[in-house]
N, C-alpha and C positions, 0 to 999 in steps of 0.2 A: 143477724146471725147468719154465718155462711154455712151452707150444707155441702159436705164432702162426699163425693161419689165413692162407694166402697171399692169399685174396680180400680179407680185411679189411685186410691190410698195403698192398695196392695202392689202397685206397679214397681216401686223402688225395690221392694224385697224380692220380687220375681226377677227383676233385672240383675240384682246382685247374685241370686242363686244361679242364673244362667251364665253369668260371667265368671263363676268359680268362687266368688266371695261369699260372705255370710250376711244375712239380713241384719239391719240394725235392731238393737233391742227396742221394745216398745217404749215410747216416751223419749227416746234418744233423738238428739238433733241430727239432721242429715249432714250438717256442716262438720261434725266431729268424726265422720267415718274415715277420711284420709288420715287424721291424726291417730285414730285407734289402730289403723293398719301399720303406721310407722312405729308405734309403741310396741306392737306385737312382734315386729321384725327385729327390734333392738334386743341385745342380750340382757339378761337379768343381772343385777349386781351379785358378785360372788361367784359367778360361773365363768370360767376362762374359756377362751376360744383357742383352738390349736392353729397350727400353720395352715391346716386345710380349710380354715374358715368355718368350722363346726364346733359345737360345744361338746363337753365330755359326754353328755347324754345322747348326743346325736352322731356318735361314731358309726361308720358304716353306711351313712346316708349320702345325700347328694354331694357333700363336701369331700368325700373320699374317692369319688370317681368323676370322670369327665367323658364327654362324648366327642369322638373324632368327627370330622365333617361328614364322613360316610355313614355315621351312625353306630360305629363299633365302640363298645365301652372299654376304656383303658384305665387301669389303676394307676394313679399318680404316684411317682416315687419308685415304681417297680423297675428293676434292671432288665434289659432285654437279654434273652437267653442266647448264648453263643452257639453258633452252628458247629456241628462236629466236622473237623477237618479230615480230609481223605488222607490215608496213609501214603508215605513217599515211596519212591522206587529206587532202592539202593543199587540195584543191578544196572540201572541206566547210567548212574554216575560212574560206576566201574567200567562200563562199556565206553563211555566218552574218554576216560583216562587211558584205556588201552585200545583205542580205536584202530591204530595201525596194526597192532598184533592180531586183532580179531578179523580185520578185513583181508589180510594176506594169508591167513591160516587156511590150509587145505582140509583140515579136519579138527574136531574138538580136542584131540590129543595135543596138537601143537599149542592150542590156547592154554591147556592145563599145564604144559611144560613151561610156557612163558609166564603164567601166573606164579608158578612155584619159584621161578628164577627171580621174580620181583618180591618174594617173601610171603606170598599168600599160601597158607596151609589149610588143612581140613578144618581146623578150629576157626580160622578166619572166615572160611566159607559159611560157617554156621551163622555168622552175622548177616549174611546175604540170603538167609532162608534156604540154604542148601546143605545137604548132608556131607558133601565132600567137594574137593576142587574139580573133579571130573564132572559132576552134575552141574556145577556153576559154569564150567567151560562149555558144556552142551547148550545151556541157555544163551550164553554170549555168542556162540557160533550161530545159533538159530536167529538171533536178533541182529546180526551184523549184515549190512547191505553188501551184496555181491554182484549186482548187475542182473542181467536177464538169466544167464545160465550159471548156476552155482558150480564152483570148482569141485571136481570129484577127486577122491583120494587115489593116488597112483596105485594101480594094481601090481602085484608082484610079477616080475618078468624073469625069464631065465637069463643065465649069465650071457652077456654079450661081449663084443670086442673090448669094451672098456674094462670089464672084469679080467679078461685074459691079459690085457695090457698091464693092469696093476699087478697081476701075479708075475708077469715077466720082469717088471721093475723090482719086485721083491726078491726074485731069484738072481738078479744081476750082481748085487754086492758080493754075495757068497761066491758066485762063479768067478768074478774078477779077482777077488782075494785069493781063492784057492788056485787059480791059474797062475797068478804072479808068484805065489809061494812055491808052487811046484816047479816053476821055471827058475827059481833061485834068484829072483830079482830083489834088489835092495829096497825098492820102493813098495814092496808088497804090504808092509805094515802100515805106512801112511795112506796107501790107496784103500786098504780095508777100513781104516778109521774114517776116511772121507766118505766112503760109500755107506757106512753104517749111519753116520750123522745125516747124510742126505736122505736116507730112508725115513728119518724122523721129521723131515721138513714138509714133504709134499702132502701128507694126509691131514695137515693141521686145519682146524676150524677156528675162526676168528674168536678171540676172547679179549676182554678189556684188560689192558696192562700198559704200564708206562714204558716198559722195556720189553717189547714183544719177542726179540731175538735173544734175550738173555739165557733162556733155557737151552736153546740150541748151541750157543757158545759154550755153556758149561758142560753140555753133553759131549761136545767135541773135546773139551779139555779133559774130561773124565776118561774117555776112550783113548786119547793120545797118551795121557799119563800112565794108564794101565799098560798100553803097548810098550811104552818106553821102559817100564819097570820089569815086565814079565816076558818081553819078546814079541815078535810079530805073530807067533802062533796064537796068542790070545786075541789079537786083532782079527785074525782069520776066523777064529771061533765065533767072535761077536758078529762078524759079517755073515757067516753061515746061519746064525740064529735069526736073521732078519726074515727069511722065508716062512718058518713056522710062526713067527710073531705076527706076520701079516695075515696069515690064514686064521689064526686064533682071534686076532682083533676083529676081523670081518665076521667071524662066527659069533663073537660076543655081541657085536653091534646088532646083528640080525636077531639073535635070541632076546636081547633086551627090548628091542622094538616089538617083538611078538608078545612079550610079557606086558609091555605097556599097553598094547591093544586089549589085552584081557583083564586088566586091572581096573578096579573101581574106586580105589583110594590110594593115596600116596604111600601109606604104610604097607599096604598090600603089595604095591610094586617094589618097594624096598626089600620086603621079605623074599620076593621072587628073584630080584636082581643079584643079591649078595651070593647065594649059592652058585649062580652062573659065573660070577667073577672068580670065586674060589676055584671052580672047576677049570676055568681058563688059565689061571695062574699055575695050578698043579700040572696041567698038561704041558704048558710052556716050560716049566722047570724040568720036567722029564726030557723034553726035546732039547733044552739047552745043555743038559748033562750029556746027552748022546752026542751032540755036536762038539762039545768040548773034548769028549773022548776021541772023536775022529780027528780033531785038530791037534791032539796031543798036548793040551794045556791042563793044569791042575783044576779039578772041579771046585774046590773051595774059593778059588779066585774067579773063575769064569762064570759060574752060575749066578752069584749075587750081582755081578756087573750086567750080565745079560737080562736078569729079571728087572734090574733098575731101569735099563733102557726100554724094556717092554712096557713097564708101567708108565714111563715117560711118554711113550708112543700112544698108549691108550688115553691118558689124560689130555694130551695135546689134541688128539683126534676128536675128543668129545667136548672141547671148548671150555674146560674147567680153568680155574684161576692158576696162573703160572707161578705165583709166589712160592707155594709149598713145593712145587716141582724144582724150582731153582734152589731152594734151601736144601732139599735132599741131595741134589747133584753137587752142591758146594760141600756138603758133609762128606761125600764120597771122595773128595780130593785130599782129605786129611791123610797123610802117609802113615797110617796104622792098619794092621790087618783087619780089624773089626769095623773099619769105617764103611766099606761097601755093604756088608750085611746089615749094619744098622741103618744106612740110608735106604736100602731096599725095604726093610721092615717098616720104617716110618712112612715111606711112600705108599706101601700097601695099605696101611691104616687110612691114609688120606684118600686113597682110591675107593676104599669101602664106603666112605662117607660121601664122596663126590659122585661116583658112578652109580650109586643107588638112588639118585634123584631123577625125577622124570625130565627135568630141564636139560640134563646131560645127553638125552637121547632124542631131542627134537631134530627134525630134519634141517640140515644146514641151508 
């Protein structure tokens, strides 16, 4: 009979406990321990395992999670959270689109006028996170590269030789026409017509048009037709009206520019510019009536024609579209007494809309 040492008999159970296993039951054969471990790891009949490799009763256990190599626990099947994207910069795209305008502008007002000419209004500026076009123009001006020294806005200077030269050119048509008429020259009427139309040419600002000289040709036709129908006295009266027209046009341009400097919205500038235009038209109408009385021509004929040519001068000077100007001048060619007043009224309505825009008063 073999005697078993108690310490030696307890060794398998102790080794099993130290290795994380369980001791075999008393009387169990040591050879059945691996088979029992395999049987314990197999799923029981009737209990389904999910895709995570765990049974229904073992949800949330080791089958639902895995360890990254670094030791961080990651839930299988979970979608990674998207990082919040930073908001875009809409003003940057607008700056790139109008880069040339922003770089050559001498102040934010020129950018505001250019943006309005491209169809950007205060309502459009709200999409760029600005209250109006002027505020948007200030940011575009500040973000535009200008080299080392930024261009400063030109300071107002007193009238110089160029201003006196322009005034002399405005006085020349009337003096030439009056002198020729006083001398009894037959060419007084054609000379007055030529001088009046020439006064419409030199202050023109460039504007997009397929036929840039059509308005000037129609103005010459209107003045020549009127002088042919009503005599050379009418042509002399139109030539004499060039001087007050020049002064009032310069005053209107300066006043509109000053109102543009003090405006903070497009509607605000329009409300300030329209009364100035009405005042200029009223003063010129009075001056044209006085000149017509001096020249000895009927007021109902001379005043509408003079007003039509004055509005033509204003619109051409400020670079507005020439299509409506040409249409009004063509209307005045109709040989009926109401044609010239109707053309002047239609052109006045167009001038109220065109000259109340900030883009019409940008520096050329």
